[in-house]
VOBA-1610 file (N, C-alpha, C; in pm, whole numbers, padded with zeros to 5 digits, always signed):
BEGIN
Met+00079-00128+00012Met+00007-00007+00012Met+00096+00129+00007Leu+00204+00121+00067Leu+00314+00241+00080Leu+00424+00158+00037His+00482+00257-00054His+00624+00194-00076His+00719+00319-00106Ile+00793+00347-00010Ile+00891+00458-00009Ile+01054+00403-00048Glu+01122+00416-00136Glu+01246+00369-00179Glu+01350+00482-00179Asn+01453+00473-00104Asn+01578+00543-00100Asn+01539+00686-00099Leu+01459+00716-00008Leu+01448+00863+00034Leu+01532+00952+00060Asn+01568+01057+00028Asn+01675+01166+00074Asn+01628+01302+00051Lys+01657+01354+00181Lys+01626+01545+00175Lys+01710+01596+00252Thr+01769+01706+00229Thr+01837+01803+00282Thr+01775+01949+00280Phe+01795+01993+00390Phe+01730+02118+00414Phe+01859+02205+00426Asn+01858+02348+00371Asn+01940+02417+00370Asn+02061+02393+00302Pro+02059+02303+00173Pro+02200+02247+00130Pro+02308+02375+00095Gly+02431+02338+00150Gly+02524+02422+00123Gly+02562+02571+00197Thr+02492+02543+00319Thr+02506+02655+00431Thr+02509+02591+00514Pro+02580+02700+00640Pro+02604+02660+00756Pro+02495+02583+00850Ile+02372+02602+00783Ile+02277+02525+00872Ile+02208+02388+00790Glu+02280+02352+00704Glu+02266+02229+00610Glu+02222+02103+00697Asn+02079+02037+00668Asn+02044+01951+00773Asn+01999+01831+00658His+02079+01707+00651His+02044+01634+00585His+01917+01522+00663Val+01831+01516+00678Val+01733+01482+00751Val+01677+01348+00719Leu+01668+01324+00601Leu+01658+01167+00522Leu+01736+01116+00465Arg+01819+01004+00539Arg+01920+00926+00442Arg+01890+00772+00381Gly+01847+00799+00274Gly+01836+00694+00204Gly+01735+00582+00236Val+01586+00665+00329Val+01509+00579+00387Val+01409+00508+00277Ser+01396+00343+00332Ser+01321+00270+00251Ser+01226+00198+00340Leu+01119+00199+00284Leu+00999+00142+00375Leu+00879+00103+00270His+00842-00017+00322His+00731-00090+00284His+00610-00128+00365Leu+00503-00099+00342Leu+00383-00102+00419Leu+00285-00189+00334Glu+00240-00315+00372Glu+00140-00367+00307Glu-00043-00314+00358Glu-00106-00345+00303Glu-00245-00300+00318Glu-00267-00342+00464Gly-00323-00261+00560Gly-00351-00301+00666Gly-00235-00290+00820Asp-00143-00259+00761Asp+00018-00238+00824Asp-00028-00135+00936Tyr-00014-00126+01060Tyr-00035-00023+01174Tyr+00087-00004+01231Val+00210+00075+01155Val+00326+00100+01206Val+00332+00218+01308Thr+00418+00192+01420Thr+00446+00290+01525Thr+00600+00320+01473Leu+00613+00440+01482Leu+00738+00533+01431Leu+00794+00602+01556Ile+00919+00585+01599Ile+00957+00604+01730Ile+01107+00650+01718Gly+01168+00734+01782Gly+01331+00777+01753Gly+01321+00896+01836Gly+01450+00949+01844Gly+01508+01090+01913Gly+01441+01192+01848Asn+01470+01318+01889Asn+01448+01443+01845Asn+01557+01449+01705Gly+01521+01510+01608Gly+01579+01517+01491Gly+01616+01398+01414Ala+01552+01291+01463Ala+01561+01161+01398Ala+01541+01148+01240Gly+01412+01201+01227Gly+01361+01253+01084Gly+01237+01181+01054Lys+01148+01139+01220Lys+01005+01075+01209Lys+00903+01159+01136Ser+00895+01293+01194Ser+00788+01379+01137Ser+00848+01412+00989Thr+00973+01452+00979Thr+00997+01472+00829Thr+00947+01330+00723Leu+00977+01239+00787Leu+00958+01114+00664Leu+00765+01116+00637Leu+00698+01134+00756Leu+00539+01156+00743Leu+00513+01299+00633Ser+00565+01388+00646Ser+00602+01482+00583Ser+00613+01464+00441Gly+00710+01402+00416Gly+00732+01361+00263Gly+00655+01281+00207Val+00560+01183+00304Val+00465+01097+00227Val+00382+01207+00223Ala+00310+01285+00288Ala+00198+01377+00280Ala+00233+01487+00151Gly+00370+01522+00085Gly+00397+01591-00001Gly+00430+01714+00054Thr+00426+01754+00176Thr+00463+01902+00251Thr+00595+01943+00158Phe+00665+01849+00112Phe+00806+01877+00032Phe+00851+01796-00041Leu+00915+01796-00140Leu+00924+01690-00246Leu+01073+01644-00237Pro+01129+01552-00224Pro+01235+01484-00192Pro+01358+01485-00314Asp+01470+01494-00239Asp+01615+01530-00318Asp+01608+01402-00412Thr+01601+01291-00372Thr+01591+01161-00452Thr+01516+01075-00372Gly+01481+00932-00440Gly+01368+00828-00397Gly+01250+00847-00458Thr+01188+00761-00441Thr+01063+00750-00487Thr+00911+00736-00389Ile+00781+00770-00398Ile+00694+00755-00310Ile+00563+00685-00387Thr+00533+00557-00346Thr+00419+00496-00415Thr+00315+00463-00328Ile+00169+00492-00368Ile+00075+00469-00258Ile-00037+00415-00320Gly-00057+00255-00286Gly-00161+00199-00359Gly-00119+00204-00491Gly-00019+00181-00575Gly+00052+00149-00687Gly+00058+00248-00804Thr+00037+00387-00718Thr+00019+00513-00769Thr+00142+00571-00757Glu+00256+00597-00831Glu+00345+00693-00802Glu+00339+00839-00754Val+00349+00896-00624Val+00307+01017-00574Val+00425+01103-00559Thr+00542+01061-00613Thr+00653+01118-00561Thr+00653+01286-00598Asn+00617+01305-00700Asn+00618+01483-00756Asn+00505+01550-00758Leu+00377+01474-00704Leu+00279+01542-00691Leu+00292+01632-00559Pro+00231+01755-00588Pro+00212+01863-00478Pro+00103+01812-00393Glu+00095+01876-00264Glu+00032+01800-00134Glu-00086+01799-00183His-00180+01918-00221His-00320+01906-00236His-00376+01780-00337Arg-00256+01761-00434Arg-00298+01648-00528Arg-00289+01520-00457Arg-00217+01495-00356Arg-00197+01391-00312Arg-00270+01365-00167Ala-00333+01452-00152Ala-00439+01446+00004Ala-00578+01360-00052Val-00574+01293-00175Val-00718+01223-00199Val-00677+01078-00151Tyr-00514+01060-00124Tyr-00481+00930-00139Tyr-00483+00914+00057Leu-00486+01019+00126Leu-00437+01030+00270Leu-00517+01084+00350Gly-00523+01064+00497Gly-00576+01116+00612Gly-00478+01158+00702Arg-00468+01268+00768Arg-00346+01325+00838Arg-00401+01370+00962Val-00358+01322+01074Val-00391+01395+01204Val-00245+01471+01273Phe-00267+01596+01286Phe-00172+01681+01338Phe-00155+01670+01471Gln-00032+01693+01533Gln+00012+01738+01718Gln-00100+01824+01741Asp-00087+01951+01680Asp-00179+02009+01728Asp-00340+02024+01701Pro-00409+01991+01819Pro-00584+01977+01815Pro-00650+02059+01706Met-00586+02202+01711Met-00626+02293+01653Met-00622+02300+01475Thr-00534+02210+01446Thr-00489+02225+01337Thr-00568+02172+01230Gly-00651+02031+01244Gly-00717+01965+01137Gly-00866+01997+01122Thr-00913+02118+01222Thr-01055+02144+01189Thr-01065+02291+01177Ala-01154+02372+01153Ala-01198+02479+01159Ala-01291+02546+01279Ala-01249+02640+01350Ala-01300+02676+01479Ala-01418+02716+01461Asn-01425+02788+01342Asn-01552+02914+01350Asn-01660+02821+01252Met-01650+02705+01194Met-01758+02641+01137Met-01801+02528+01237Asn-01910+02462+01212Asn-01965+02377+01303Asn-01943+02246+01290Ile-01952+02135+01340Ile-01926+01987+01342Ile-01955+01957+01208Glu-02065+01955+01145Glu-02132+01908+01011Glu-02069+01964+00892Glu-02026+02097+00927Glu-01968+02154+00828Glu-01826+02123+00802Asn-01732+02085+00895Asn-01617+02032+00906Asn-01633+01906+00810Met-01711+01806+00899Met-01706+01696+00801Met-01752+01679+00681Ala-01821+01784+00649Ala-01863+01771+00505Ala-01723+01794+00427Leu-01653+01915+00469Leu-01518+01955+00389Leu-01432+01825+00381Ala-01437+01725+00492Ala-01362+01631+00486Ala-01407+01512+00390Tyr-01549+01517+00381Tyr-01626+01436+00297Tyr-01614+01441+00154Arg-01606+01586+00143Arg-01580+01610+00014Arg-01420+01623-00073Arg-01359+01565+00018Arg-01204+01591-00032Arg-01194+01516-00149Gly-01088+01567-00245Gly-01067+01510-00393Gly-01178+01515-00483Lys-01293+01577-00436Lys-01419+01594-00547Lys-01420+01727-00611Arg-01485+01739-00718Arg-01494+01865-00791Arg-01617+01945-00715Arg-01587+02077-00674Arg-01665+02143-00587Arg-01709+02250-00680Gly-01842+02291-00644Gly-01951+02370-00711Gly-01939+02479-00633Leu-02030+02606-00664Leu-02071+02697-00580Leu-02199+02666-00477Gly-02258+02534-00482Gly-02358+02495-00369Gly-02292+02470-00262Trp-02372+02460-00153Trp-02330+02427-00004Trp-02483+02373+00012Tyr-02473+02217+00025Tyr-02593+02154+00075Tyr-02567+02019+00150Ile-02587+01972+00290Ile-02556+01889+00341Ile-02692+01808+00322Lys-02706+01684+00259Lys-02846+01611+00252Lys-02846+01516+00372Ser-02968+01481+00388Ser-03024+01433+00515Ser-02920+01264+00534Lys-02910+01215+00405Lys-02851+01073+00450Lys-02694+01093+00458Glu-02637+01205+00408Glu-02506+01253+00436Glu-02487+01280+00605Arg-02573+01361+00639Arg-02589+01387+00772Arg-02602+01253+00877Glu-02680+01170+00832Glu-02705+01052+00900Glu-02566+00970+00924Leu-02491+00996+00808Leu-02348+00880+00798Leu-02256+00989+00891Tyr-02262+01121+00902Tyr-02151+01188+01005Tyr-02214+01140+01152Arg-02365+01107+01162Arg-02418+01087+01333Arg-02347+00959+01351Glu-02333+00863+01253Glu-02330+00753+01282Glu-02162+00700+01331Arg-02078+00777+01230Arg-01954+00780+01273Arg-01912+00870+01405Leu-01938+00942+01419Leu-01962+01020+01550Leu-02002+00953+01690Ser-02084+00864+01650Ser-02129+00803+01767Ser-02045+00667+01819Thr-01952+00664+01696Thr-01879+00540+01749Thr-01763+00605+01860Leu-01750+00715+01885Leu-01647+00815+01970Leu-01708+00803+02091Glu-01836+00796+02115Glu-01900+00799+02250Glu-01857+00918+02319Leu-01858+01015+02263Leu-01867+01163+02319Leu-01974+01251+02292Gly-02092+01213+02249Gly-02199+01261+02232Gly-02204+01382+02128Leu-02117+01361+02042Leu-02088+01489+01926Leu-02198+01457+01828Glu-02226+01338+01820Glu-02354+01331+01710Glu-02477+01376+01738Asp-02489+01402+01856Asp-02589+01514+01903Asp-02578+01694+01913Arg-02444+01731+01834Arg-02416+01833+01849Arg-02355+01914+01726Leu-02419+01869+01619Leu-02364+01864+01491Leu-02352+02016+01431Thr-02445+02085+01514Thr-02459+02239+01479Thr-02364+02326+01577Asp-02294+02248+01663Asp-02222+02333+01753Asp-02103+02372+01669Lys-02051+02507+01707Lys-01911+02539+01642Lys-01779+02424+01712Val-01671+02410+01625Val-01606+02326+01666Val-01538+02399+01760Gly-01531+02531+01730Gly-01429+02627+01860Gly-01482+02592+02005Leu-01585+02534+01996Leu-01647+02506+02169Leu-01596+02405+02231Leu-01557+02279+02125Leu-01508+02153+02203Leu-01366+02158+02290Ser-01344+02063+02344Ser-01219+02078+02424Ser-01139+02003+02308Gly-00963+02028+02351Gly-00862+01954+02295Gly-00907+01817+02234Gly-00936+01726+02339Gly-00948+01603+02307Gly-01059+01601+02212Gln-01182+01637+02218Gln-01315+01627+02145Gln-01262+01686+02003Arg-01184+01747+02001Arg-01153+01820+01848Arg-01037+01713+01795Gln-00949+01673+01871Gln-00884+01543+01802Gln-00938+01416+01774Ala-01029+01389+01855Ala-01110+01278+01809Ala-01175+01286+01689Leu-01236+01415+01671Leu-01329+01469+01571Leu-01256+01456+01450Thr-01131+01536+01449Thr-01012+01515+01362Thr-00991+01381+01259Leu-00968+01288+01369Leu-00958+01120+01352Leu-01067+01077+01253Val-01175+01106+01293Val-01300+01087+01238Val-01303+01134+01095Met-01293+01263+01078Met-01270+01338+00940Met-01174+01288+00843Ala-01044+01247+00908Ala-00937+01203+00867Ala-00971+01072+00777Thr-01060+00987+00826Thr-01065+00871+00825Thr-01206+00830+00742Leu-01285+00918+00714Leu-01419+00945+00691Leu-01446+00903+00520Lys-01289+00920+00439Lys-01316+00856+00313Lys-01246+00716+00313Gln-01200+00656+00415Gln-01108+00550+00406Gln-00984+00586+00306Pro-00901+00665+00369Pro-00791+00690+00305Pro-00684+00580+00266Arg-00616+00559+00171Arg-00523+00457+00153Arg-00442+00461+00260Val-00348+00562+00306Val-00277+00562+00420Val-00320+00671+00525Leu-00319+00634+00669Leu-00342+00737+00764Leu-00229+00771+00828Leu-00179+00902+00830Leu-00073+00974+00908Leu-00106+01024+00995Leu-00048+00961+01136Leu-00069+01009+01248Leu+00050+01060+01302Asp+00069+01200+01320Asp+00183+01279+01365Asp+00173+01314+01525Glu+00225+01233+01600Glu+00218+01255+01756Glu+00108+01321+01797His-00038+01248+01748His-00157+01336+01750His-00204+01346+01898Thr-00149+01254+01989Thr-00196+01277+02106Thr-00082+01352+02206Ala+00016+01417+02166Ala+00124+01498+02224Ala+00097+01588+02314Ala+00001+01678+02251Ala-00051+01817+02335Ala-00191+01805+02408Leu-00237+01666+02409Leu-00353+01646+02497Leu-00278+01605+02653Asp-00385+01640+02753Asp-00373+01616+02873Asp-00338+01447+02896Pro-00262+01423+03019Pro-00254+01264+03055Pro-00384+01163+03049Lys-00485+01220+03066Lys-00605+01137+03078Lys-00674+01130+02948Thr-00669+01229+02872Thr-00727+01261+02741Thr-00662+01223+02654Ala-00528+01196+02632Ala-00451+01125+02517Ala-00443+00966+02488Pro-00447+00859+02623Pro-00490+00755+02598Pro-00622+00727+02556Lys-00730+00812+02550Lys-00870+00780+02529Lys-00847+00790+02397Val-00816+00906+02338Val-00784+00965+02204Val-00691+00868+02129Leu-00607+00799+02180Leu-00535+00700+02126Leu-00597+00553+02106Ala-00664+00563+02197Ala-00758+00401+02175Ala-00868+00429+02089Ile-00933+00552+02077Ile-01002+00577+01959Ile-00995+00521+01810Gly-00828+00598+01820Gly-00773+00585+01677Gly-00762+00442+01658Thr-00712+00372+01723Thr-00642+00221+01728Thr-00813+00169+01696Lys-00890+00202+01756Lys-01043+00118+01697Lys-01061+00184+01570Ile-01061+00280+01548Ile-01104+00309+01399Ile-01008+00249+01297Ile-00890+00237+01340Ile-00778+00192+01235Ile-00795+00021+01231Lys-00836-00033+01339Lys-00894-00196+01313Lys-01005-00208+01239Glu-01119-00144+01265Glu-01252-00156+01212Glu-01230-00131+01044Leu-01158-00005+01050Leu-01144-00019+00835Leu-01041-00057+00807Asn-00959-00149+00861Asn-00844-00191+00820Asn-00734-00104+00767Leu-00714+00003+00818Leu-00637+00109+00745Leu-00464+00105+00773Thr-00439+00127+00653Thr-00244+00138+00647Thr-00214+00248+00718Thr-00145+00222+00851Thr-00136+00354+00929Thr-00001+00378+00955Met+00033+00527+00967Met+00206+00527+01041Met+00163+00636+01153Met+00197+00565+01253Met+00181+00680+01361Met+00339+00734+01424Val+00356+00845+01449Val+00477+00908+01531Val+00461+00914+01662Thr+00543+00831+01701Thr+00510+00895+01866Thr+00637+00902+01981His+00659+00938+02079His+00748+00983+02173His+00741+00869+02294Asn+00634+00830+02267Asn+00570+00719+02395Asn+00623+00583+02370Met+00752+00518+02440Met+00781+00405+02409Met+00666+00294+02414Arg+00619+00284+02551Arg+00518+00211+02567Arg+00410+00216+02467Asp+00337+00308+02418Asp+00254+00326+02328Asp+00300+00275+02202Ala+00410+00297+02157Ala+00477+00253+02043Ala+00504+00072+02044Ile+00508+00024+02154Ile+00540-00104+02169Ile+00351-00202+02175Tyr+00286-00108+02228Tyr+00151-00196+02242Tyr+00047-00155+02139His+00063-00052+02089His-00037-00011+01936His+00069-00065+01809Gly-00038-00120+01730Gly+00004-00165+01567Gly+00079-00288+01573Asn+00125-00319+01475Asn+00163-00463+01439Asn+00300-00460+01412Arg+00381-00310+01406Arg+00496-00318+01347Arg+00553-00209+01433Leu+00687-00193+01464Leu+00760-00109+01535Leu+00869-00072+01456Ile+00885+00098+01394Ile+01016+00130+01335Ile+01076+00202+01425Met+01204+00208+01409Met+01287+00306+01518Met+01391+00387+01405Met+01375+00525+01408Met+01478+00587+01329Met+01591+00658+01406Ser+01706+00694+01353Ser+01807+00759+01400Ser+01908+00838+01299Gly+01911+00953+01314Gly+02012+01051+01245Gly+01953+01054+01079Gly+01821+01021+01065Gly+01766+01013+00938Gly+01772+00888+00863Arg+01786+00766+00949Arg+01799+00619+00896Arg+01701+00536+00957Ile+01630+00416+00908Ile+01577+00341+01013Ile+01689+00243+01047Val+01663+00221+01177Val+01760+00120+01285Val+01716-00006+01308Leu+01587+00043+01311Leu+01519-00129+01379Leu+01362-00116+01306Asp+01346-00249+01252Asp+01213-00272+01224Asp+01137-00411+01309Ile+01064-00412+01371Ile+01033-00511+01483Ile+00872-00544+01449Ser+00856-00655+01418Ser+00708-00689+01405Ser+00675-00830+01471Gly+00573-00858+01453Gly+00477-01014+01478Gly+00529-01030+01603Asp+00561-01173+01674Asp+00596-01188+01806Asp+00686-01150+01890Glu+00799-01096+01803Glu+00897-01005+01858Glu+00855-00883+01919Lys+00764-00805+01850Lys+00702-00707+01902Lys+00619-00694+02022Gln+00519-00809+01993Gln+00433-00851+02099Gln+00501-00854+02260Lys+00617-00898+02255Lys+00705-00957+02361Lys+00763-00854+02431Leu+00792-00767+02358Leu+00897-00653+02340Leu+00860-00574+02469Thr+00972-00519+02566Thr+00991-00459+02644Thr+01051-00301+02643Val+01016-00212+02696Val+01071-00098+02691Val+01252-00094+02715Glu+01269-00168+02807Glu+01406-00188+02834Glu+01476-00251+02714Glu+01425-00384+02664Glu+01465-00445+02559Glu+01477-00357+02415Leu+01384-00242+02428Leu+01359-00163+02307Leu+01476-00079+02330Val+01496+00000+02464Val+01620+00101+02461Val+01781+00008+02445Ala+01791-00105+02468Ala+01892-00183+02451Ala+01927-00224+02320Lys+01823-00237+02242Lys+01815-00294+02085Lys+01860-00173+01996Phe+01787-00042+02072Phe+01850+00076+01970Phe+02006+00102+01995Ser+02016+00109+02134Ser+02171+00125+02164Ser+02263+00030+02094Leu+02216-00096+02079Leu+02312-00181+01994Leu+02318-00134+01820Ala+02176-00121+01765Ala+02176-00066+01623Ala+02231+00065+01614Ser+02223+00159+01699Ser+02257+00299+01667Ser+02407+00335+01714Asp+02428+00270+01801Asp+02572+00289+01854Asp+02549+00401+01962Glu+02423+00447+01995Glu+02415+00568+02097Glu+02293+00531+02164Glu+02323+00616+02295Glu+02188+00583+02367Glu+02082+00637+02391Phe+01937+00577+02397Phe+01816+00628+02389Phe+01789+00668+02535Thr+01763+00811+02560Thr+01757+00860+02692Thr+01600+00897+02695Gly+01549+00932+02849Gly+01442+01015+02886Gly+01434+01104+02818Asp+01553+01185+02771Asp+01511+01316+02705Asp+01491+01336+02577Gln+01495+01188+02522Gln+01444+01176+02375Gln+01295+01111+02356Ala+01234+01043+02454Ala+01133+00999+02457Ala+01074+00960+02591Leu+00968+00934+02597Leu+00854+00901+02717Leu+00887+00768+02748Leu+00973+00730+02832Leu+00991+00554+02862Leu+00880+00480+02904Gly+00791+00575+02977Gly+00659+00506+03044Gly+00561+00571+03042
//
């Protein structure tokens, strides 16, 4: 479903602040793979997601989604294949529009748009159905402004919006990092539930090592713009935080400390 081959990206080349962020990254995801992506600050995790999303074009390498090469497609044309949730809960929704209007924008992603604005009753029922799975009561608040919702409610809404059209690939970029400790696990559980129900191919960046181990069927660890660990199957299910830290140190020849990630 997602094939990344030899992806390289250097920002500000030839200057004193040159930064070679991605160094020959290759990664293949089968349909339904749920990959958690972890690594220290500057490892290249979020840059890799941004590269898939088309935020920037790579220096070299190719990106293929569902058999379609998208390497040189701009971000807006690539969006039809993708769903994305950002770290900031305020980024994925329009605060001055109501819930059903936000969902209508997501539902019309990739479609040709005219001058009309009309939400049919069948469409509204779809929104209620999807929102009811969150168990937050948002299905009864379709006409409420999104700006009235809490950060957790907005992020849960963004998850539903990002998956409304069942994207080929779902990108979650530390989507619970800005939430409080009580809300973050709830939003994470909601996301995992949606991913499993829709069998979505997913990449999730996280700083929390326990979350990286517990969620998904595959764990990728990056360091210095490269993939240094790729763990799946029984090995991932039996993995502990201590073992993961040890594996990272062995693979990258550096320590992975609490300054770089949440160990618990």
